[in-house]
C-alpha positions as CSV (number, residue, x, y, z in Angstrom):
1,M,0.7,2.9,24.7
2,K,3.0,0.4,23.2
3,K,5.6,3.1,22.4
4,R,5.3,5.0,25.6
5,F,4.9,2.2,28.1
6,P,6.2,-1.0,26.6
7,I,6.7,-2.9,29.9
8,L,3.4,-1.8,31.4
9,A,1.5,-2.6,28.2
10,L,2.8,-6.1,28.4
11,L,1.9,-6.3,32.0
12,F,-1.7,-5.3,31.2
13,A,-1.9,-7.8,28.4
14,L,-1.4,-10.6,30.9
15,V,-2.9,-9.5,34.1
16,V,-6.1,-4.0,38.1
17,A,-16.0,0.2,51.5
18,L,-15.9,-3.5,52.2
19,P,-18.6,-4.4,54.8
20,P,-17.2,-6.2,57.8
21,V,-19.3,-9.4,57.0
22,T,-16.6,-11.9,56.3
23,S,-15.9,-15.5,57.2
24,G,-12.5,-14.6,58.6
25,R,-9.5,-12.4,57.7
26,R,-6.9,-13.8,55.3
27,E,-3.4,-12.5,54.7
28,K,-4.0,-11.7,51.1
29,F,-7.8,-11.6,50.7
30,D,-11.1,-11.6,52.5
31,V,-13.9,-14.1,52.0
32,V,-17.2,-12.1,52.0
33,K,-20.6,-13.8,52.3
34,L,-23.0,-12.2,49.8
35,A,-25.9,-14.7,50.1
36,E,-26.5,-18.2,51.2
37,G,-23.9,-20.3,49.5
38,V,-22.4,-17.3,47.6
39,Y,-19.0,-15.8,48.6
40,A,-16.7,-13.3,47.1
41,V,-12.9,-13.7,47.4
42,V,-11.8,-10.1,47.6
43,R,-8.1,-9.3,47.2
44,R,-6.6,-6.9,49.7
45,D,-3.7,-5.7,47.5
46,P,-3.4,-1.9,47.4
47,P,-3.9,-0.2,44.0
48,G,-0.9,-0.6,41.7
49,F,0.4,-1.7,38.3
50,A,0.3,-5.4,39.3
51,V,-3.0,-7.1,40.2
52,E,-4.5,-10.3,41.2
53,S,-8.1,-11.3,40.5
54,N,-11.1,-11.6,42.8
55,S,-13.1,-14.8,42.6
56,L,-16.7,-15.8,43.3
57,F,-17.8,-19.1,44.9
58,V,-21.3,-20.3,44.2
59,I,-22.0,-23.4,46.4
60,G,-24.9,-25.7,45.3
61,D,-26.3,-28.9,46.6
62,D,-23.9,-31.1,44.8
63,G,-21.0,-28.9,43.6
64,V,-19.4,-25.5,43.3
65,I,-19.1,-22.9,40.5
66,V,-15.9,-20.8,40.8
67,V,-15.6,-17.5,38.9
68,D,-12.0,-16.8,37.8
69,S,-8.7,-18.3,38.9
70,Q,-5.5,-16.4,39.7
71,S,-2.2,-15.4,38.0
72,N,-0.2,-18.4,39.4
73,L,-0.7,-21.8,40.9
74,A,0.2,-20.8,44.5
75,A,-2.3,-17.9,44.6
76,T,-5.0,-20.2,43.2
77,R,-4.2,-22.9,45.8
78,E,-4.7,-20.3,48.5
79,T,-8.1,-19.5,47.0
80,L,-9.0,-23.2,46.8
81,A,-7.9,-23.6,50.5
82,A,-10.4,-20.9,51.4
83,L,-13.1,-22.7,49.5
84,R,-12.3,-25.9,51.4
85,K,-13.0,-24.1,54.7
86,L,-16.5,-23.5,53.4
87,T,-17.4,-26.8,51.8
88,D,-16.0,-30.2,50.7
89,K,-18.2,-30.3,47.6
90,P,-16.4,-30.6,44.3
91,V,-15.8,-27.8,41.9
92,R,-17.8,-28.6,38.8
93,Y,-17.4,-25.4,36.8
94,V,-14.8,-22.7,36.6
95,V,-15.9,-19.6,34.7
96,N,-13.2,-17.4,33.2
97,T,-14.5,-13.9,32.7
98,H,-11.8,-13.1,30.1
99,W,-8.4,-14.3,28.9
100,H,-5.8,-12.3,30.9
101,D,-3.4,-14.4,32.9
102,D,-4.6,-13.2,36.3
103,H,-7.9,-14.8,35.6
104,V,-6.9,-18.1,33.9
105,V,-3.5,-19.4,34.9
106,G,-4.8,-21.1,38.0
107,N,-7.2,-23.2,36.0
108,Q,-4.6,-25.9,36.2
109,V,-5.1,-26.1,40.0
110,Y,-8.8,-26.9,39.6
111,A,-8.1,-29.3,36.7
112,E,-5.8,-31.3,39.0
113,A,-8.0,-31.2,42.0
114,F,-11.3,-32.0,40.3
115,P,-11.0,-34.3,37.3
116,G,-13.8,-33.6,34.9
117,V,-14.3,-30.0,35.9
118,A,-15.6,-27.8,33.1
119,F,-14.0,-24.5,32.1
120,V,-16.5,-22.0,30.8
121,A,-15.6,-18.8,28.8
122,H,-16.5,-16.8,25.7
123,A,-15.5,-18.4,22.4
124,A,-13.1,-15.5,21.8
125,T,-11.2,-16.4,25.0
126,R,-10.8,-20.0,23.7
127,G,-9.4,-18.6,20.5
128,Y,-7.0,-16.1,22.1
129,L,-5.3,-18.2,24.7
130,P,-3.3,-20.7,22.6
131,T,-2.4,-18.1,19.9
132,K,-1.9,-14.5,20.8
133,G,-2.0,-15.2,24.5
134,A,0.8,-17.8,24.3
135,A,3.0,-15.5,22.3
136,A,2.4,-12.5,24.6
137,R,3.2,-14.7,27.7
138,K,6.4,-16.0,26.2
139,S,7.6,-12.5,25.3
140,W,6.6,-11.0,28.7
141,H,8.2,-13.8,30.8
142,E,11.4,-14.0,28.7
143,G,11.8,-10.2,28.4
144,G,9.8,-7.6,30.2
145,L,8.8,-9.3,33.5
146,P,12.2,-9.7,35.2
147,Q,13.2,-6.2,34.3
148,F,9.9,-4.8,35.5
149,V,10.3,-6.4,38.9
150,E,13.9,-5.3,39.2
151,Q,13.0,-1.8,38.2
152,L,10.3,-1.7,41.0
153,R,12.8,-3.0,43.6
154,N,15.3,-0.3,42.7
155,I,12.7,2.4,42.9
156,L,11.6,1.2,46.3
157,K,15.1,0.8,47.5
158,G,16.1,4.3,46.3
159,G,13.1,5.9,48.0
160,V,12.3,8.3,45.2
161,N,9.9,8.3,42.3
162,S,10.6,8.9,38.6
163,K,10.4,12.7,39.2
164,G,13.0,12.5,42.0
165,E,10.4,13.1,44.7
166,P,10.5,11.1,47.9
167,L,8.1,8.2,47.9
168,D,5.0,8.6,50.2
169,D,3.5,5.8,52.2
170,E,0.9,5.0,49.5
171,Q,3.6,4.7,46.9
172,R,5.7,2.5,49.1
173,A,2.8,0.2,49.8
174,S,1.9,0.0,46.1
175,L,5.5,-0.8,45.0
176,A,5.8,-3.5,47.7
177,S,2.6,-5.1,46.5
178,D,3.6,-4.8,42.8
179,I,6.9,-6.5,43.6
180,A,5.2,-9.4,45.5
181,L,2.7,-9.9,42.8
182,G,5.4,-9.7,40.1
183,E,7.4,-12.4,41.9
184,G,4.2,-14.5,41.7
185,Y,4.0,-13.9,38.0
186,M,7.6,-15.0,37.7
187,T,6.7,-18.5,39.0
188,V,4.8,-19.2,35.8
189,P,7.1,-20.7,33.0
190,A,7.3,-18.7,29.7
191,D,5.8,-21.7,27.8
192,F,3.0,-22.3,30.3
193,R,-0.4,-23.1,28.7
194,P,-3.5,-22.5,30.8
195,A,-6.2,-25.1,30.8
196,L,-8.5,-24.0,27.9
197,P,-12.2,-23.5,28.1
198,T,-14.1,-26.8,27.5
199,V,-17.5,-25.0,27.2
200,T,-17.8,-21.8,25.2
201,L,-20.6,-19.4,24.7
202,E,-21.5,-16.6,22.3
203,D,-24.4,-14.9,24.1
204,K,-25.7,-16.8,27.2
205,L,-25.2,-20.0,29.1
206,T,-27.3,-21.0,32.1
207,I,-26.2,-23.4,34.8
208,F,-28.7,-24.6,37.3
209,Q,-27.8,-25.6,40.9
210,G,-31.1,-27.1,42.0
211,E,-33.4,-24.0,42.0
212,R,-30.6,-21.5,41.7
213,E,-30.0,-20.1,38.3
214,V,-26.5,-19.0,37.3
215,D,-26.3,-17.0,34.0
216,V,-23.0,-16.6,32.2
217,L,-23.7,-13.6,29.9
218,Y,-21.8,-11.9,27.0
219,L,-23.1,-8.3,27.1
220,G,-20.6,-6.9,24.5
221,R,-17.0,-5.8,24.1
222,G,-15.2,-3.7,26.7
223,H,-12.1,-4.7,28.5
224,T,-11.6,-7.4,25.9
225,S,-13.7,-8.8,23.0
226,G,-14.4,-11.9,25.1
227,D,-15.7,-10.5,28.4
228,V,-18.5,-12.4,30.2
229,V,-20.2,-11.7,33.5
230,V,-21.8,-14.2,35.9
231,Y,-25.3,-13.2,37.1
232,L,-27.4,-14.8,39.9
233,P,-30.9,-13.4,39.4
234,R,-32.4,-14.6,42.6
235,E,-29.5,-13.3,44.8
236,G,-29.0,-10.1,42.8
237,V,-25.3,-10.7,42.5
238,V,-23.2,-10.1,39.4
239,A,-19.5,-10.9,38.9
240,A,-18.4,-8.3,36.4
241,G,-14.9,-9.3,35.6
242,D,-12.6,-6.5,34.4
243,L,-15.5,-4.6,32.9
244,V,-15.4,-3.1,36.3
245,V,-12.0,-2.5,38.0
246,W,-11.5,-0.2,41.0
247,P,-10.1,2.4,41.6
248,V,-9.1,3.0,38.0
249,P,-10.3,1.1,34.9
250,F,-7.7,-1.0,33.0
251,V,-7.8,-0.3,29.3
252,G,-5.6,-1.9,26.6
253,S,-4.9,0.0,23.5
254,D,-5.0,-3.1,21.3
255,Q,-7.3,-5.4,23.3
256,S,-10.0,-3.2,24.7
257,H,-12.9,-1.6,22.9
258,V,-13.7,1.7,24.5
259,G,-16.1,2.4,21.6
260,D,-18.4,-0.3,23.0
261,W,-17.5,-0.4,26.7
262,G,-20.1,2.2,27.9
263,A,-22.9,0.4,26.1
264,T,-21.8,-2.9,27.6
265,L,-21.8,-1.5,31.1
266,E,-25.3,-0.1,30.5
267,R,-26.5,-3.6,29.7
268,L,-24.7,-4.9,32.9
269,L,-26.4,-2.2,35.0
270,A,-29.8,-3.0,33.4
271,L,-29.6,-6.3,35.3
272,K,-30.3,-4.3,38.4
273,A,-28.0,-6.4,40.6
274,S,-27.8,-5.2,44.2
275,T,-24.2,-6.6,44.6
276,I,-21.4,-6.2,42.0
277,V,-18.2,-8.1,42.4
278,P,-15.5,-6.3,40.2
279,G,-12.6,-8.1,38.7
280,H,-10.4,-6.1,41.1
281,G,-11.5,-4.0,44.0
282,P,-14.1,-4.1,46.8
283,V,-17.6,-5.5,46.5
284,M,-20.0,-2.8,45.5
285,H,-23.6,-2.4,46.8
286,D,-24.7,0.3,44.4
287,D,-24.0,1.3,40.8
288,S,-22.3,4.7,41.5
289,Y,-18.8,3.5,40.5
290,P,-19.8,1.5,37.4
291,R,-21.9,4.5,36.3
292,L,-18.7,6.7,36.6
293,V,-16.8,4.2,34.5
294,E,-19.6,4.2,31.9
295,R,-19.6,8.0,31.8
296,L,-15.8,8.0,31.3
297,M,-15.9,5.5,28.4
298,D,-18.8,7.3,26.7
299,S,-16.9,10.6,27.0
300,I,-13.7,9.1,25.5
301,K,-15.8,7.6,22.7
302,Q,-17.6,10.8,21.9
303,Q,-14.5,13.0,22.1
304,T,-12.4,10.6,20.0
305,E,-15.2,10.1,17.4
306,S,-15.3,13.9,17.0
307,A,-11.5,14.0,16.6
308,V,-11.7,11.3,13.9
309,A,-14.5,13.2,12.1
310,R,-12.2,16.3,12.1
311,G,-9.5,14.3,10.4
312,E,-7.1,14.3,13.4
313,T,-4.4,11.7,13.7
314,L,-4.0,9.6,16.8
315,E,-1.4,11.9,18.3
316,Q,-3.6,14.9,17.6
317,A,-6.5,13.1,19.2
318,R,-4.4,12.4,22.3
319,K,-4.0,16.1,22.8
320,S,-7.6,17.2,22.0
321,V,-9.4,14.6,24.2
322,N,-9.7,16.1,27.7
323,L,-10.1,13.7,30.6
324,E,-8.9,16.0,33.4
325,D,-12.3,16.2,35.1
326,F,-12.5,12.4,35.2
327,R,-8.9,12.2,36.5
328,K,-10.0,14.3,39.5
329,L,-13.0,11.9,40.1
330,F,-11.0,8.7,39.8
331,A,-7.6,9.8,41.2
332,G,-8.0,12.9,43.4
333,D,-4.8,13.8,45.0
334,S,-3.4,10.3,45.1
335,K,0.0,10.0,43.3
336,V,-0.5,6.3,42.7
337,R,-4.0,6.6,41.3
338,N,-2.9,9.6,39.1
339,T,-0.1,7.5,37.7
340,L,-2.5,4.6,37.1
341,F,-5.0,6.9,35.4
342,S,-2.2,8.2,33.0
343,V,-0.9,4.7,32.2
344,Y,-4.1,2.6,32.0
345,V,-6.6,5.2,30.8
346,V,-5.3,8.4,29.2
347,G,-2.8,6.7,26.8
348,P,-4.5,3.4,25.8
349,A,-8.2,4.5,26.1
350,V,-7.8,7.2,23.4
351,E,-6.0,4.8,21.1
352,S,-8.6,2.1,21.7
353,A,-11.5,4.5,21.0
354,F,-9.6,5.9,18.0
355,N,-9.2,2.4,16.5
356,D,-12.9,1.6,17.1
357,A,-13.9,4.9,15.5
358,A,-11.6,4.5,12.5
359,A,-12.9,0.9,11.9
360,K,-16.4,2.2,11.7
361,R,-15.4,4.7,9.0
């Protein structure tokens, strides 16, 4: 992926049927009530290369738990303003499901608004952010990001895609969203340092809000090596982070672990949650989409392990691993989703699974 899609690889490294039960429409997101005191902040951005994270509010008797902040301070302030319409109780915990910028940059907003707020994440996230994360952010903001946004503007202005075909309405909406989100990314300085986790876990951390139990769980590697999910057993709600991204999974060739992802999703689904809040995409009330992602990851793993066993190189494995049936299931006839599947699944997922399989040998 790094060789074929350098700009998109950097973008990934930093940042992819709603019921009409909301507390009001917002310009950029909906606030969806899931249970008493539990609300999902669900972004309305169309599918595209650029993304902004969903959040979860868990409002207790004396404070609030927020799951994930956003990619820039303005976007997080908008999310906090939505919380303020629900309650004036202080935010006591912010849980970051993993280390990508669209889930952590806005930590600063909560740190400024609520002195003493605790930031919770996996230990791997704490290790990544000030090291590899800082270097990737600096490289992206000083190099790839301005060119990426300008490239998108030119495509939208020219009205044709990379194949010289006229843009359809879906492509235009996706590009406009990518540009707006990209401009949000550009408000973050290259040397920005997100507020780091102050509480880390390796396996499980439980926070109690009176009688409500909120479990922060590490179920295994997948989207990153530091993914956590937030599970409310009584309410049957789980915030899955980017282990579940709709409409196409986001895979990183050097950060994701396709070899483990399917098994991690199986553990998530074993929680038997009735409501799944993905890192990006609509609230889900059954497990059909996560099951499809699990099947995809398991197929990539099995096909790639067979390729490695045959002695194939990575480039040979890219050709022998066949994902066309899954492409139809995830993308259908959508040009946008087909492009996303090519960029965020076909290229990086085979490389990720190849690396995992090679490491085992």
